[in-house]
C-alpha positions as CSV (number, residue, x, y, z in Angstrom):
1,M,37.2,91.0,188.8
2,R,36.9,87.5,187.5
3,P,36.0,88.6,183.9
4,L,39.1,90.9,183.8
5,A,41.3,88.0,184.9
6,W,40.0,85.8,182.2
7,V,40.6,88.5,179.6
8,G,44.3,88.9,180.7
9,I,44.9,85.2,180.6
10,A,43.5,85.0,177.1
11,S,45.6,87.8,175.8
12,L,48.8,86.2,177.2
13,C,47.9,82.9,175.3
14,L,47.3,84.7,172.1
15,G,50.6,86.5,172.3
16,A,52.4,83.3,172.8
17,A,50.7,81.7,169.8
18,W,51.6,84.6,167.5
19,A,55.2,84.6,168.6
20,V,55.8,81.0,167.4
21,P,55.4,81.5,163.6
22,A,57.6,84.5,163.7
23,K,60.4,82.5,165.2
24,E,60.0,79.7,162.6
25,G,60.1,82.3,159.8
26,S,63.4,83.6,161.1
27,R,64.9,80.2,160.9
28,K,64.1,80.0,157.1
29,V,66.0,83.2,156.4
30,E,69.2,81.8,158.0
31,K,71.8,80.4,155.5
32,P,72.4,76.7,155.8
33,K,75.8,75.7,157.1
34,L,78.1,73.5,154.9
35,D,78.5,70.0,156.2
36,L,82.2,69.3,155.7
37,A,81.9,65.8,157.1
38,L,80.2,64.8,153.8
39,Y,83.4,65.6,151.8
40,E,85.8,64.2,154.4
41,N,84.3,60.8,154.2
42,L,84.0,60.7,150.4
43,D,86.1,58.0,148.8
44,L,86.7,59.5,145.3
45,D,89.1,56.7,144.2
46,N,86.5,54.0,144.5
47,Y,83.4,56.0,143.7
48,D,81.4,55.3,140.5
49,L,79.4,58.3,139.5
50,T,76.0,57.4,138.1
51,L,72.8,59.3,137.5
52,D,71.3,57.7,140.7
53,S,74.1,58.7,143.0
54,Y,74.8,62.1,141.6
55,G,72.5,64.0,144.0
56,D,74.0,62.2,147.0
57,V,77.5,63.6,146.5
58,V,76.9,67.3,146.2
59,D,74.0,69.2,147.5
60,L,73.3,71.6,144.6
61,S,71.0,73.7,146.6
62,N,74.0,74.9,148.7
63,Y,76.3,75.4,145.7
64,E,75.9,79.2,145.6
65,E,76.9,79.5,149.2
66,L,80.3,77.7,148.8
67,Y,82.0,80.3,146.6
68,D,82.2,84.0,146.6
69,Y,82.5,84.8,142.9
70,G,83.2,88.5,143.7
71,D,86.7,87.5,145.0
72,I,87.6,85.4,141.9
73,A,86.9,87.8,139.1
74,P,89.4,90.7,139.0
75,K,88.0,94.1,138.9
76,I,88.6,95.8,135.6
77,E,88.0,99.4,134.9
78,V,86.2,99.6,131.6
79,G,88.0,101.7,129.0
80,T,91.3,101.7,130.8
81,L,94.2,100.6,128.6
82,A,97.1,101.5,130.9
83,P,97.5,102.7,134.5
84,R,97.2,106.4,135.0
85,P,100.4,108.2,135.7
86,K,100.8,109.5,139.2
87,D,102.0,112.9,138.0
88,P,99.1,114.9,136.5
89,E,101.5,116.9,134.5
90,A,102.5,113.8,132.5
91,L,99.0,113.6,130.9
92,P,98.8,115.0,127.4
93,K,97.0,118.3,127.1
94,V,93.7,118.3,125.1
95,G,94.2,119.5,121.5
96,A,98.0,119.1,121.7
97,T,99.7,117.2,118.9
98,A,102.7,114.9,119.4
99,P,105.9,116.1,117.7
100,T,106.8,114.3,114.5
101,P,109.9,112.1,115.1
102,K,112.9,112.9,112.9
103,L,114.0,110.0,110.6
104,Q,117.6,109.1,111.0
105,P,119.6,108.1,107.9
106,P,120.6,104.5,107.8
107,T,124.0,103.8,109.2
108,S,124.8,101.4,106.3
109,S,123.5,100.8,102.8
110,P,120.9,98.0,102.3
111,V,122.3,94.6,101.3
112,R,121.7,94.0,97.6
113,P,122.5,90.9,95.6
114,A,125.6,91.2,93.5
115,Q,125.0,92.0,89.8
116,G,124.5,88.9,87.7
117,L,123.6,86.6,90.7
118,P,120.2,85.0,90.7
119,S,117.5,85.9,93.2
120,C,114.2,84.3,94.3
121,L,112.2,87.5,94.7
122,R,109.4,86.3,92.4
123,C,109.9,82.6,93.0
124,L,110.2,80.3,95.9
125,C,113.5,78.5,96.3
126,I,113.6,75.5,98.6
127,G,116.9,73.6,98.6
128,T,117.7,73.0,94.9
129,S,114.0,73.3,93.7
130,V,112.7,76.6,92.3
131,Y,108.9,77.2,92.3
132,C,107.6,80.0,90.0
133,D,104.1,78.8,89.4
134,D,101.5,81.5,88.6
135,A,104.0,84.3,89.1
136,D,103.0,86.3,86.0
137,L,106.4,85.6,84.4
138,E,107.0,86.5,80.7
139,H,110.4,84.8,80.4
140,V,112.4,82.1,82.3
141,P,113.9,83.8,85.4
142,L,117.6,83.7,86.3
143,L,118.1,80.5,88.2
144,P,120.7,79.5,90.9
145,P,123.5,77.5,89.4
146,D,122.7,74.4,91.6
147,T,119.0,74.3,90.5
148,T,117.8,70.7,90.1
149,Y,114.0,71.1,89.6
150,L,112.2,74.1,88.0
151,Y,108.4,74.6,88.2
152,A,107.2,77.6,86.2
153,R,103.7,76.6,85.4
154,F,100.7,78.9,84.7
155,N,102.7,81.9,83.5
156,R,102.9,84.0,80.3
157,I,106.3,82.8,79.0
158,S,106.2,83.0,75.2
159,A,109.7,81.8,74.2
160,I,112.6,79.7,75.4
161,R,115.9,81.3,74.6
162,A,119.2,79.5,74.2
163,G,120.7,81.2,77.2
164,D,117.9,80.6,79.6
165,F,119.4,77.4,81.1
166,T,123.1,78.0,80.4
167,G,125.4,76.5,83.0
168,L,122.7,74.5,84.9
169,K,124.5,71.2,84.8
170,K,122.4,69.7,87.7
171,L,119.0,70.5,86.2
172,K,116.9,67.3,86.0
173,R,113.3,68.5,85.6
174,I,111.8,71.5,83.7
175,D,108.0,72.0,84.0
176,L,106.6,74.8,81.9
177,T,102.9,73.6,81.8
178,S,100.3,76.1,80.7
179,N,102.3,79.0,79.3
180,S,102.2,80.7,75.9
181,I,105.4,79.2,74.5
182,S,105.3,79.3,70.7
183,W,109.0,79.0,70.0
184,A,112.1,77.4,71.6
185,D,115.6,77.8,70.5
186,A,117.2,74.6,69.1
187,D,119.9,74.6,71.7
188,A,117.7,75.6,74.7
189,F,117.7,72.1,76.2
190,R,120.3,70.1,74.2
191,L,123.3,71.2,76.3
192,L,121.8,70.2,79.6
193,P,123.7,67.0,80.6
194,S,121.4,66.0,83.5
195,L,118.0,66.8,82.1
196,Q,115.6,63.8,82.5
197,E,112.1,65.3,82.3
198,L,110.9,68.1,80.0
199,I,107.2,68.9,80.6
200,L,105.7,71.3,78.0
201,P,101.9,70.6,77.7
202,E,99.3,73.2,77.1
203,N,101.5,75.6,75.1
204,R,101.6,76.8,71.5
205,L,104.7,75.0,70.2
206,T,104.8,74.2,66.4
207,A,108.2,72.5,66.6
208,L,110.3,70.6,69.0
209,P,113.8,71.7,69.8
210,E,116.7,69.2,70.0
211,L,116.8,67.1,73.2
212,P,119.7,65.9,75.3
213,R,120.5,62.2,75.3
214,S,119.8,62.0,79.0
215,I,116.1,62.7,78.5
216,V,113.7,60.1,80.1
217,R,110.3,61.7,79.8
218,L,109.1,64.2,77.2
219,D,105.6,65.5,77.6
220,A,104.4,68.0,74.8
221,R,100.7,67.3,74.8
222,L,98.2,69.9,73.8
223,N,100.4,71.9,71.5
224,R,100.3,72.6,67.7
225,I,103.2,70.4,66.5
226,P,102.8,68.9,63.0
227,S,105.0,66.1,61.7
228,T,107.1,68.6,60.0
229,G,107.9,70.2,63.4
230,L,109.9,67.1,64.3
231,Q,113.4,66.8,63.2
232,P,114.2,63.6,61.1
233,E,114.9,60.7,63.3
234,A,114.5,63.0,66.3
235,F,114.3,60.2,68.9
236,R,116.8,57.6,67.4
237,D,119.7,58.4,69.7
238,L,117.7,59.0,72.9
239,K,118.6,55.7,74.4
240,Q,117.1,56.5,77.8
241,L,113.8,57.8,76.6
242,Q,110.9,55.9,78.2
243,F,107.9,58.2,78.0
244,L,107.0,60.1,74.8
245,H,103.7,61.9,75.0
246,L,102.6,63.9,72.0
247,S,98.9,63.6,72.1
248,D,96.5,66.4,71.0
249,N,98.9,67.8,68.3
250,Q,98.8,67.8,64.5
251,L,101.0,64.8,63.7
252,D,100.4,63.0,60.4
253,Y,102.4,59.8,61.2
254,V,104.1,58.0,64.0
255,P,107.6,59.3,64.4
256,T,110.2,56.7,63.6
257,P,112.5,55.2,64.5
258,L,111.7,54.8,68.2
259,P,114.4,53.8,70.8
260,E,114.2,50.4,72.3
261,S,114.0,51.9,75.8
262,L,110.5,53.4,75.1
263,R,107.8,52.1,77.4
264,S,104.9,54.5,76.8
265,L,103.9,56.2,73.5
266,H,100.8,58.5,73.5
267,L,99.8,59.8,70.1
268,Q,96.0,60.0,70.5
269,N,93.9,62.8,69.0
270,N,96.3,63.6,66.1
271,N,95.8,63.3,62.4
272,I,97.6,59.9,61.8
273,Q,96.1,58.1,58.9
274,T,98.6,55.4,57.9
275,M,101.4,53.3,59.3
276,H,104.5,51.6,58.0
277,K,105.0,47.9,58.8
278,D,108.3,48.7,60.3
279,T,107.0,51.5,62.6
280,F,107.3,49.3,65.7
281,C,108.8,46.1,64.6
282,D,111.6,44.9,62.3
283,S,109.8,43.1,59.4
284,Q,113.0,41.2,58.6
285,D,113.5,39.9,62.1
286,H,110.5,38.0,63.4
287,S,112.4,36.9,66.5
288,H,112.7,40.4,67.8
289,I,110.3,41.3,70.6
290,R,109.9,44.8,72.1
291,R,109.0,43.8,75.7
292,A,109.3,47.3,77.1
293,L,106.8,49.0,74.8
294,E,103.5,48.1,76.5
295,D,101.5,51.3,76.3
296,I,100.7,52.7,72.8
297,R,97.7,55.1,72.4
298,L,96.5,55.8,68.9
299,D,92.8,56.4,69.6
300,G,91.3,59.5,68.3
301,N,93.2,59.3,65.0
302,P,91.6,58.6,61.6
303,I,93.5,55.4,61.2
304,N,92.1,51.8,61.0
305,L,94.6,49.7,62.9
306,S,93.2,46.5,61.5
307,L,94.7,47.4,58.1
308,F,98.2,46.9,59.4
309,P,98.2,43.4,61.1
310,N,101.9,42.8,60.5
311,A,103.0,46.0,62.3
312,Y,102.4,44.6,65.9
313,F,103.9,41.1,66.0
314,C,106.8,42.2,68.2
315,L,104.7,44.1,70.7
316,P,103.5,42.6,74.1
317,R,100.2,44.4,73.6
318,L,98.2,45.8,70.7
319,P,97.9,49.5,70.4
320,T,94.8,51.2,71.7
321,G,92.7,52.5,68.8
322,R,90.1,51.6,66.2
323,F,90.3,48.1,64.7
324,A,87.1,48.1,62.7
C-alpha cells in the first residue's frame, strides 16, 4: 500500500506544477488596462517635450488599444454614386434609352451690341485700356470712344488708315510693336489731341506720318525709314517731344531742326555719314546750351564724330559713337 500512496502524492504534485505555467500564459493574453491617472496628473502647460521625456508621456505599446478605428472611418459602399431608390420600379430597365428632351425656343432674342458700337470680343478691355496683343488682328479694331491706352502688339496689321482712330480724343498711348505695318496714312495720328506716346518698332515702315504736337515719345526703331521718308522739318513744331528713337533704319543724316525739349535721340545703326555744324548747336550763339539733350546715340554709323568738333559745344555730353 505504501508504494501506491507515494505514487498518488507524486501525481498530485506534478499536476500542480503543470497548472502554474498555464495560468501565467493566460495573463499574457489579457489586454492591458489604460492607466487614466497618468493623463489626469499631466501638466501640459508647463511640460517641455524632449527626446528624453517623450516615452514617459505616452505608452506607445498601448496606443492601438485606445482607439477603435472601425468606428471613425465611415463605411462606404464601393461603386455607389447615389442611394438606391426604395421603389424598385423607379430603377431604369436594362437596354432602355432615356427620351431626348425637347429644346424650347428662347423667350427673347439674344442681346447684341448695337451696330457701329465697339466691342471687345477679340481684345481685353480693362477700364480705359484696350489689350489686343497677339490676337491675330489684320487691322486696328474698332475702339471704345473713351480709350486711353491701346496695346496691339504681335499682330498682322499691315496699314494704318486715316479713320482707325477717329474721335478718340482721350487716346494717350498707341503701341503697335511687332506688326507688319508698311504704310500709315498722313492723318492717322495728327488729329489725336491727347496722344503722347507712339510706339511703332519692328514694323516695315518706309515713311513717318505727321505727328500731333502733343507727342512726347516717338519710337520707330527697326523699320525701313530713309531720310526721304521724313517730312522736311518734321520735328520743329513738336515742342513737347522728349524721346526720339529712330535706330536701326536707313537714315542718311540727323534730322534737323530738333526741338529744345528733346532729351534722348537714338540714331544708332543707320547710314549717317556726315553732320552739319548747326545740327545740335547754333554756331552763331556760343552762349546757348542745350541742357536737356543728354543722350545722343550715333554708334553703328559710318561717321567719324571727331571730324565735327564744333558741333557739340552746346551739349552737356558728347554723343556716343566713333571718335577715331
